[in-house]
C-alpha atoms as a printed R data frame, in Angstrom:
   type eleno elety resid chain resno       x       y       z
1  ATOM     1    CA   MET     A     1 -14.011  -8.580   8.070
2  ATOM     2    CA   PRO     A     2 -14.515  -6.997   4.612
3  ATOM     3    CA   GLU     A     3 -12.334  -8.309   1.834
4  ATOM     4    CA   ILE     A     4  -9.677  -6.115   0.277
5  ATOM     5    CA   LYS     A     5 -10.298  -5.550  -3.413
6  ATOM     6    CA   VAL     A     6  -7.463  -6.807  -5.589
7  ATOM     7    CA   ASP     A     7  -7.286  -5.746  -9.217
8  ATOM     8    CA   THR     A     8  -4.236  -7.352 -10.799
9  ATOM     9    CA   ARG     A     9  -4.643  -5.204 -13.924
10 ATOM    10    CA   GLU     A    10  -3.293  -2.326 -11.845
11 ATOM    11    CA   ALA     A    11  -0.277  -4.235 -10.533
12 ATOM    12    CA   LYS     A    12   2.874  -2.332 -11.332
13 ATOM    13    CA   CYS     A    13   5.211  -2.618  -8.365
14 ATOM    14    CA   PRO     A    14   8.594  -1.995  -9.992
15 ATOM    15    CA   VAL     A    15  10.512  -4.263  -7.617
16 ATOM    16    CA   VAL     A    16   8.552  -7.528  -7.500
17 ATOM    17    CA   GLU     A    17   5.063  -8.827  -8.223
18 ATOM    18    CA   ALA     A    18   2.583  -7.742  -5.557
19 ATOM    19    CA   SER     A    19   0.619 -10.397  -3.655
20 ATOM    20    CA   ILE     A    20  -2.030  -7.909  -2.512
21 ATOM    21    CA   ILE     A    21  -3.045  -4.672  -4.242
22 ATOM    22    CA   VAL     A    22  -5.041  -2.024  -2.398
23 ATOM    23    CA   ASN     A    23  -6.591   0.750  -4.490
24 ATOM    24    CA   CYS     A    24  -7.211   3.797  -2.300
25 ATOM    25    CA   ARG     A    25  -7.567   6.329  -5.103
26 ATOM    26    CA   GLY     A    26  -9.992   9.078  -4.132
27 ATOM    27    CA   LYS     A    27  -9.897   8.139  -0.427
28 ATOM    28    CA   SER     A    28  -8.633  10.552   2.224
29 ATOM    29    CA   CYS     A    29  -7.165   9.970   5.681
30 ATOM    30    CA   PRO     A    30  -7.447   7.756   7.539
31 ATOM    31    CA   VAL     A    31  -8.800   5.302   4.929
32 ATOM    32    CA   PRO     A    32  -5.522   4.607   3.027
33 ATOM    33    CA   LEU     A    33  -3.619   3.913   6.251
34 ATOM    34    CA   VAL     A    34  -6.426   1.745   7.665
35 ATOM    35    CA   GLU     A    35  -6.678  -0.249   4.416
36 ATOM    36    CA   THR     A    36  -2.884  -0.631   4.338
37 ATOM    37    CA   ARG     A    37  -2.863  -2.049   7.865
38 ATOM    38    CA   LYS     A    38  -5.696  -4.467   6.982
39 ATOM    39    CA   ALA     A    39  -3.779  -5.695   3.943
40 ATOM    40    CA   LEU     A    40  -0.573  -6.129   5.931
41 ATOM    41    CA   ARG     A    41  -2.431  -8.193   8.552
42 ATOM    42    CA   GLN     A    42  -3.818 -10.447   5.803
43 ATOM    43    CA   ALA     A    43  -0.459 -10.812   4.052
44 ATOM    44    CA   ASN     A    44   1.853 -13.715   4.761
45 ATOM    45    CA   PRO     A    45   5.481 -13.092   5.722
46 ATOM    46    CA   GLY     A    46   7.401 -12.236   2.560
47 ATOM    47    CA   ASP     A    47   4.299 -11.094   0.641
48 ATOM    48    CA   VAL     A    48   4.418  -7.762  -1.175
49 ATOM    49    CA   VAL     A    49   1.541  -5.330  -0.664
50 ATOM    50    CA   GLU     A    50   1.042  -2.557  -3.227
51 ATOM    51    CA   ILE     A    51  -0.928   0.516  -2.181
52 ATOM    52    CA   ILE     A    52  -2.210   2.895  -4.883
53 ATOM    53    CA   GLY     A    53  -3.539   6.280  -3.808
54 ATOM    54    CA   THR     A    54  -4.125   9.944  -4.482
55 ATOM    55    CA   HIS     A    55  -4.196  11.516  -0.997
56 ATOM    56    CA   PRO     A    56  -0.931  13.487  -0.487
57 ATOM    57    CA   ALA     A    57  -0.713  13.059   3.305
58 ATOM    58    CA   SER     A    58  -1.119   9.286   3.046
59 ATOM    59    CA   LYS     A    59   1.962   9.118   0.810
60 ATOM    60    CA   GLN     A    60   3.898  10.391   3.849
61 ATOM    61    CA   GLU     A    61   1.989   8.541   6.600
62 ATOM    62    CA   ILE     A    62   2.101   5.034   5.142
63 ATOM    63    CA   PRO     A    63   5.936   4.859   4.958
64 ATOM    64    CA   MET     A    64   6.134   6.106   8.566
65 ATOM    65    CA   ALA     A    65   3.741   3.345   9.650
66 ATOM    66    CA   VAL     A    66   5.762   0.759   7.703
67 ATOM    67    CA   LYS     A    67   8.912   1.839   9.540
68 ATOM    68    CA   ALA     A    68   7.120   1.752  12.918
69 ATOM    69    CA   LEU     A    69   5.900  -1.787  12.168
70 ATOM    70    CA   GLY     A    70   9.430  -2.905  11.261
71 ATOM    71    CA   LEU     A    71   8.448  -3.892   7.707
72 ATOM    72    CA   GLU     A    72  10.384  -3.365   4.482
73 ATOM    73    CA   LEU     A    73   9.494  -0.372   2.319
74 ATOM    74    CA   LEU     A    74  10.363  -1.481  -1.219
75 ATOM    75    CA   SER     A    75   9.429   1.606  -3.224
76 ATOM    76    CA   ILE     A    76   7.532   4.877  -3.370
77 ATOM    77    CA   GLU     A    77   6.628   5.959  -6.900
78 ATOM    78    CA   GLY     A    78   4.625   8.775  -8.480
79 ATOM    79    CA   THR     A    79   3.555  12.266  -7.497
80 ATOM    80    CA   ASP     A    80   1.929  13.489  -4.292
81 ATOM    81    CA   SER     A    81  -1.484  13.269  -5.952
82 ATOM    82    CA   ASP     A    82  -1.046   9.899  -7.737
83 ATOM    83    CA   TRP     A    83   1.299   7.447  -6.051
84 ATOM    84    CA   MET     A    84   2.131   3.809  -5.428
85 ATOM    85    CA   ILE     A    85   3.894   2.308  -2.400
86 ATOM    86    CA   CYS     A    86   5.233  -1.265  -2.258
87 ATOM    87    CA   ILE     A    87   5.802  -2.960   1.096
88 ATOM    88    CA   ARG     A    88   7.172  -6.408   1.983
89 ATOM    89    CA   ARG     A    89   5.644  -7.948   5.095
């Protein structure tokens, strides 16, 4: 399984410090959602996963997936074309 790239210099989750950061900037569907699911599978219970992206549809799809998985959506920040989503597993 490929490793998820974590760049702590980009960490900016306004609620808590992120355990895993997934940079999906420049990626279109379904990549941001697939990478989010991979990160959530790797995360331990209680970990915070921060997703950074630029694809407008993914900003809508990821929160829906979080709700369907029964996880906690901590925040959605930014514009449709430059956003950050924080999730607690």
